[in-house]
LOLUMZA-273257 format. One record per residue (C-alpha): residue number from 1; residue in three letters; x, y, z negated. Coordinates in nm, 2 decimals, padded with zeros to 4 digits. Example, Ala and Ser with C-alpha at 12.3 -4.5 7.8 and 13.67 -1.06 7.14 Angstrom:
LOLUMZA-273257
<site><seq>1</seq><type>ALA</type><u>01.23</u><v>-00.45</v><w>-00.78</w></site>
<site><seq>2</seq><type>SER</type><u>01.37</u><v>-00.11</v><w>-00.71</w></site>
END
This chain:
LOLUMZA-273257
<site><seq>1</seq><type>GLU</type><u>08.42</u><v>03.70</v><w>-05.39</w></site>
<site><seq>2</seq><type>ILE</type><u>08.11</u><v>03.70</v><w>-05.17</w></site>
<site><seq>3</seq><type>ALA</type><u>08.02</u><v>03.34</v><w>-05.28</w></site>
<site><seq>4</seq><type>ILE</type><u>08.02</u><v>03.46</v><w>-05.64</w></site>
<site><seq>5</seq><type>ILE</type><u>07.81</u><v>03.76</v><w>-05.54</w></site>
<site><seq>6</seq><type>ARG</type><u>07.57</u><v>03.53</v><w>-05.37</w></site>
<site><seq>7</seq><type>GLU</type><u>07.55</u><v>03.31</v><w>-05.69</w></site>
<site><seq>8</seq><type>TYR</type><u>07.49</u><v>03.61</v><w>-05.91</w></site>
<site><seq>9</seq><type>LEU</type><u>07.21</u><v>03.73</v><w>-05.67</w></site>
<site><seq>10</seq><type>LEU</type><u>07.05</u><v>03.39</v><w>-05.67</w></site>
<site><seq>11</seq><type>ALA</type><u>07.06</u><v>03.37</v><w>-06.05</w></site>
<site><seq>12</seq><type>GLY</type><u>06.95</u><v>03.73</v><w>-06.10</w></site>
<site><seq>13</seq><type>ARG</type><u>07.26</u><v>03.81</v><w>-06.30</w></site>
<site><seq>14</seq><type>LEU</type><u>07.37</u><v>04.13</v><w>-06.12</w></site>
<site><seq>15</seq><type>HIS</type><u>07.31</u><v>04.45</v><w>-06.30</w></site>
<site><seq>16</seq><type>THR</type><u>06.98</u><v>04.62</v><w>-06.23</w></site>
<site><seq>17</seq><type>ALA</type><u>07.16</u><v>04.93</v><w>-06.11</w></site>
<site><seq>18</seq><type>LEU</type><u>07.29</u><v>04.72</v><w>-05.82</w></site>
<site><seq>19</seq><type>THR</type><u>06.98</u><v>04.55</v><w>-05.73</w></site>
<site><seq>20</seq><type>PHE</type><u>06.72</u><v>04.80</v><w>-05.82</w></site>
<site><seq>21</seq><type>GLY</type><u>06.46</u><v>04.80</v><w>-05.54</w></site>
<site><seq>22</seq><type>MET</type><u>06.65</u><v>04.54</v><w>-05.34</w></site>
<site><seq>23</seq><type>ASP</type><u>06.46</u><v>04.25</v><w>-05.19</w></site>
<site><seq>24</seq><type>VAL</type><u>06.71</u><v>03.99</v><w>-05.28</w></site>
<site><seq>25</seq><type>PRO</type><u>06.52</u><v>03.69</v><w>-05.13</w></site>
<site><seq>26</seq><type>SER</type><u>06.49</u><v>03.86</v><w>-04.80</w></site>
<site><seq>27</seq><type>LEU</type><u>06.86</u><v>03.95</v><w>-04.81</w></site>
<site><seq>28</seq><type>LEU</type><u>06.97</u><v>03.60</v><w>-04.88</w></site>
<site><seq>29</seq><type>PHE</type><u>06.73</u><v>03.40</v><w>-04.68</w></site>
<site><seq>30</seq><type>ALA</type><u>06.59</u><v>03.60</v><w>-04.40</w></site>
<site><seq>31</seq><type>ASP</type><u>06.81</u><v>03.57</v><w>-04.10</w></site>
<site><seq>32</seq><type>PRO</type><u>07.11</u><v>03.45</v><w>-04.29</w></site>
<site><seq>33</seq><type>LEU</type><u>07.32</u><v>03.41</v><w>-03.97</w></site>
<site><seq>34</seq><type>GLY</type><u>07.24</u><v>03.74</v><w>-03.82</w></site>
<site><seq>35</seq><type>LYS</type><u>07.06</u><v>03.62</v><w>-03.51</w></site>
<site><seq>36</seq><type>ASP</type><u>06.76</u><v>03.85</v><w>-03.53</w></site>
<site><seq>37</seq><type>CYS</type><u>06.94</u><v>04.14</v><w>-03.69</w></site>
<site><seq>38</seq><type>PRO</type><u>07.31</u><v>04.14</v><w>-03.57</w></site>
<site><seq>39</seq><type>PRO</type><u>07.58</u><v>04.26</v><w>-03.81</w></site>
<site><seq>40</seq><type>GLY</type><u>07.75</u><v>04.60</v><w>-03.78</w></site>
<site><seq>41</seq><type>PRO</type><u>08.07</u><v>04.67</v><w>-03.57</w></site>
<site><seq>42</seq><type>SER</type><u>08.30</u><v>04.61</v><w>-03.86</w></site>
<site><seq>43</seq><type>HIS</type><u>08.18</u><v>04.24</v><w>-03.90</w></site>
<site><seq>44</seq><type>ARG</type><u>08.45</u><v>03.97</v><w>-03.86</w></site>
<site><seq>45</seq><type>PRO</type><u>08.30</u><v>03.63</v><w>-03.81</w></site>
<site><seq>46</seq><type>ASN</type><u>08.48</u><v>03.35</v><w>-04.00</w></site>
<site><seq>47</seq><type>ASN</type><u>08.74</u><v>03.15</v><w>-03.82</w></site>
<site><seq>48</seq><type>ASP</type><u>08.79</u><v>02.76</v><w>-03.84</w></site>
<site><seq>49</seq><type>TRP</type><u>09.05</u><v>02.81</v><w>-04.13</w></site>
<site><seq>50</seq><type>ASP</type><u>08.78</u><v>03.00</v><w>-04.34</w></site>
<site><seq>51</seq><type>ARG</type><u>08.52</u><v>02.74</v><w>-04.27</w></site>
<site><seq>52</seq><type>GLN</type><u>08.74</u><v>02.46</v><w>-04.38</w></site>
<site><seq>53</seq><type>ARG</type><u>08.79</u><v>02.65</v><w>-04.71</w></site>
<site><seq>54</seq><type>GLY</type><u>08.42</u><v>02.66</v><w>-04.76</w></site>
<site><seq>55</seq><type>HIS</type><u>08.35</u><v>03.02</v><w>-04.64</w></site>
<site><seq>56</seq><type>THR</type><u>08.03</u><v>03.00</v><w>-04.44</w></site>
<site><seq>57</seq><type>ASP</type><u>07.91</u><v>03.23</v><w>-04.17</w></site>
<site><seq>58</seq><type>GLU</type><u>07.62</u><v>03.31</v><w>-04.40</w></site>
<site><seq>59</seq><type>ASP</type><u>07.88</u><v>03.45</v><w>-04.64</w></site>
<site><seq>60</seq><type>SER</type><u>08.04</u><v>03.68</v><w>-04.39</w></site>
<site><seq>61</seq><type>ILE</type><u>07.69</u><v>03.81</v><w>-04.28</w></site>
<site><seq>62</seq><type>LEU</type><u>07.60</u><v>03.88</v><w>-04.65</w></site>
<site><seq>63</seq><type>GLU</type><u>07.94</u><v>04.05</v><w>-04.71</w></site>
<site><seq>64</seq><type>ASN</type><u>07.88</u><v>04.27</v><w>-04.40</w></site>
<site><seq>65</seq><type>ARG</type><u>07.52</u><v>04.36</v><w>-04.52</w></site>
<site><seq>66</seq><type>LEU</type><u>07.63</u><v>04.45</v><w>-04.87</w></site>
<site><seq>67</seq><type>LEU</type><u>08.00</u><v>04.57</v><w>-04.85</w></site>
<site><seq>68</seq><type>SER</type><u>08.07</u><v>04.69</v><w>-04.50</w></site>
<site><seq>69</seq><type>PRO</type><u>08.14</u><v>05.07</v><w>-04.45</w></site>
<site><seq>70</seq><type>GLU</type><u>07.83</u><v>05.10</v><w>-04.24</w></site>
<site><seq>71</seq><type>SER</type><u>07.61</u><v>04.96</v><w>-04.52</w></site>
<site><seq>72</seq><type>SER</type><u>07.45</u><v>05.20</v><w>-04.78</w></site>
<site><seq>73</seq><type>LEU</type><u>07.23</u><v>04.94</v><w>-04.94</w></site>
<site><seq>74</seq><type>ILE</type><u>07.41</u><v>04.93</v><w>-05.28</w></site>
<site><seq>75</seq><type>ALA</type><u>07.46</u><v>05.30</v><w>-05.29</w></site>
<site><seq>76</seq><type>GLU</type><u>07.09</u><v>05.35</v><w>-05.23</w></site>
<site><seq>77</seq><type>CYS</type><u>06.99</u><v>05.10</v><w>-05.49</w></site>
<site><seq>78</seq><type>GLU</type><u>07.22</u><v>05.28</v><w>-05.75</w></site>
<site><seq>79</seq><type>LEU</type><u>07.07</u><v>05.61</v><w>-05.65</w></site>
<site><seq>80</seq><type>ASP</type><u>06.72</u><v>05.47</v><w>-05.70</w></site>
<site><seq>81</seq><type>TYR</type><u>06.82</u><v>05.34</v><w>-06.04</w></site>
<site><seq>82</seq><type>ASN</type><u>06.98</u><v>05.67</v><w>-06.13</w></site>
<site><seq>83</seq><type>ARG</type><u>06.64</u><v>05.86</v><w>-06.04</w></site>
<site><seq>84</seq><type>VAL</type><u>06.47</u><v>05.63</v><w>-06.30</w></site>
<site><seq>85</seq><type>LEU</type><u>06.72</u><v>05.72</v><w>-06.56</w></site>
<site><seq>86</seq><type>ALA</type><u>06.71</u><v>06.09</v><w>-06.47</w></site>
<site><seq>87</seq><type>SER</type><u>06.34</u><v>06.10</v><w>-06.50</w></site>
<site><seq>88</seq><type>LYS</type><u>06.36</u><v>05.95</v><w>-06.84</w></site>
<site><seq>89</seq><type>VAL</type><u>06.63</u><v>06.20</v><w>-06.94</w></site>
<site><seq>90</seq><type>ALA</type><u>06.44</u><v>06.49</v><w>-06.81</w></site>
<site><seq>91</seq><type>LYS</type><u>06.12</u><v>06.38</v><w>-07.01</w></site>
<site><seq>92</seq><type>LEU</type><u>06.33</u><v>06.37</v><w>-07.32</w></site>
<site><seq>93</seq><type>ALA</type><u>06.55</u><v>06.68</v><w>-07.27</w></site>
<site><seq>94</seq><type>VAL</type><u>06.29</u><v>06.92</v><w>-07.13</w></site>
<site><seq>95</seq><type>SER</type><u>05.96</u><v>07.01</v><w>-07.28</w></site>
<site><seq>96</seq><type>LYS</type><u>05.65</u><v>06.93</v><w>-07.06</w></site>
<site><seq>97</seq><type>ASN</type><u>05.54</u><v>07.29</v><w>-07.05</w></site>
<site><seq>98</seq><type>GLU</type><u>05.87</u><v>07.38</v><w>-06.86</w></site>
<site><seq>99</seq><type>ILE</type><u>05.83</u><v>07.12</v><w>-06.58</w></site>
<site><seq>100</seq><type>GLU</type><u>05.46</u><v>07.12</v><w>-06.52</w></site>
<site><seq>101</seq><type>SER</type><u>05.52</u><v>07.17</v><w>-06.14</w></site>
<site><seq>102</seq><type>SER</type><u>05.58</u><v>06.84</v><w>-05.96</w></site>
<site><seq>103</seq><type>VAL</type><u>05.83</u><v>07.03</v><w>-05.73</w></site>
<site><seq>104</seq><type>VAL</type><u>06.04</u><v>07.14</v><w>-06.03</w></site>
<site><seq>105</seq><type>ARG</type><u>06.03</u><v>06.80</v><w>-06.19</w></site>
<site><seq>106</seq><type>THR</type><u>06.13</u><v>06.63</v><w>-05.86</w></site>
<site><seq>107</seq><type>MET</type><u>06.41</u><v>06.88</v><w>-05.81</w></site>
<site><seq>108</seq><type>LEU</type><u>06.54</u><v>06.83</v><w>-06.16</w></site>
<site><seq>109</seq><type>VAL</type><u>06.53</u><v>06.46</v><w>-06.13</w></site>
<site><seq>110</seq><type>GLU</type><u>06.72</u><v>06.46</v><w>-05.79</w></site>
<site><seq>111</seq><type>MET</type><u>06.98</u><v>06.69</v><w>-05.92</w></site>
<site><seq>112</seq><type>LEU</type><u>07.04</u><v>06.48</v><w>-06.23</w></site>
<site><seq>113</seq><type>ALA</type><u>07.05</u><v>06.16</v><w>-06.04</w></site>
<site><seq>114</seq><type>SER</type><u>07.27</u><v>06.27</v><w>-05.75</w></site>
<site><seq>115</seq><type>CYS</type><u>07.49</u><v>06.54</v><w>-05.90</w></site>
<site><seq>116</seq><type>VAL</type><u>07.53</u><v>06.41</v><w>-06.26</w></site>
<site><seq>117</seq><type>LEU</type><u>07.46</u><v>06.04</v><w>-06.29</w></site>
<site><seq>118</seq><type>CYS</type><u>07.61</u><v>05.91</v><w>-05.96</w></site>
<site><seq>119</seq><type>PRO</type><u>07.95</u><v>06.08</v><w>-06.00</w></site>
<site><seq>120</seq><type>THR</type><u>07.96</u><v>05.98</v><w>-06.37</w></site>
<site><seq>121</seq><type>MET</type><u>07.89</u><v>05.61</v><w>-06.28</w></site>
<site><seq>122</seq><type>GLY</type><u>08.14</u><v>05.64</v><w>-06.00</w></site>
<site><seq>123</seq><type>CYS</type><u>08.41</u><v>05.71</v><w>-06.26</w></site>
<site><seq>124</seq><type>PHE</type><u>08.36</u><v>05.36</v><w>-06.41</w></site>
<site><seq>125</seq><type>THR</type><u>08.49</u><v>05.15</v><w>-06.11</w></site>
<site><seq>126</seq><type>PRO</type><u>08.70</u><v>04.85</v><w>-06.21</w></site>
<site><seq>127</seq><type>ASP</type><u>09.01</u><v>05.03</v><w>-06.08</w></site>
<site><seq>128</seq><type>ASN</type><u>08.96</u><v>05.33</v><w>-06.30</w></site>
<site><seq>129</seq><type>VAL</type><u>08.88</u><v>05.13</v><w>-06.61</w></site>
<site><seq>130</seq><type>ASN</type><u>09.18</u><v>04.90</v><w>-06.55</w></site>
<site><seq>131</seq><type>GLY</type><u>09.40</u><v>05.21</v><w>-06.51</w></site>
<site><seq>132</seq><type>TRP</type><u>09.28</u><v>05.36</v><w>-06.83</w></site>
<site><seq>133</seq><type>LEU</type><u>09.34</u><v>05.03</v><w>-07.02</w></site>
<site><seq>134</seq><type>ILE</type><u>09.70</u><v>05.02</v><w>-06.88</w></site>
<site><seq>135</seq><type>LYS</type><u>09.77</u><v>05.38</v><w>-06.98</w></site>
<site><seq>136</seq><type>GLY</type><u>09.62</u><v>05.33</v><w>-07.33</w></site>
<site><seq>137</seq><type>LEU</type><u>09.82</u><v>05.00</v><w>-07.38</w></site>
<site><seq>138</seq><type>SER</type><u>10.14</u><v>05.16</v><w>-07.25</w></site>
<site><seq>139</seq><type>LEU</type><u>10.10</u><v>05.44</v><w>-07.51</w></site>
<site><seq>140</seq><type>LEU</type><u>10.06</u><v>05.19</v><w>-07.79</w></site>
<site><seq>141</seq><type>ASP</type><u>10.37</u><v>04.99</v><w>-07.65</w></site>
<site><seq>142</seq><type>ASP</type><u>10.58</u><v>05.32</v><w>-07.63</w></site>
<site><seq>143</seq><type>ARG</type><u>10.50</u><v>05.39</v><w>-08.00</w></site>
<site><seq>144</seq><type>GLY</type><u>10.56</u><v>05.04</v><w>-08.13</w></site>
<site><seq>145</seq><type>GLY</type><u>10.84</u><v>04.94</v><w>-07.89</w></site>
<site><seq>146</seq><type>PRO</type><u>11.16</u><v>05.01</v><w>-08.10</w></site>
<site><seq>147</seq><type>GLU</type><u>11.00</u><v>04.87</v><w>-08.42</w></site>
<site><seq>148</seq><type>GLY</type><u>10.87</u><v>04.56</v><w>-08.25</w></site>
<site><seq>149</seq><type>ASP</type><u>11.22</u><v>04.47</v><w>-08.14</w></site>
<site><seq>150</seq><type>ASN</type><u>11.35</u><v>04.44</v><w>-08.51</w></site>
END
């Protein structure tokens, strides 16, 4: 999985919401073995079996930097991306006279980004989408089950 993520990062194919503001070259190439900046406590170095299967220590360091419980890198990128979306929504939804103050505008953008957009985007995880698909298809199967057997 992490090797696929690495390839997507190298190709620039991950969605902007995941990489917004992320310095991808530094993440991939600066200190790839974690010598200068050691990984967090949840890091599990690769054993010989993993190395024989093609999983490098660089992959385990990248996985720790992106996906470990201590890392908030992806969540921060998503929040920054949601701030950009929220500022565009605020410009469209609210007239300029009502949010002349930069304090009010900033508060509105932060509330939209963190209280509306982040939870909304959190609903669309692969687990949730797969669950919805399974429920929808099972409803279709329940309705057409007896007729399909004839």
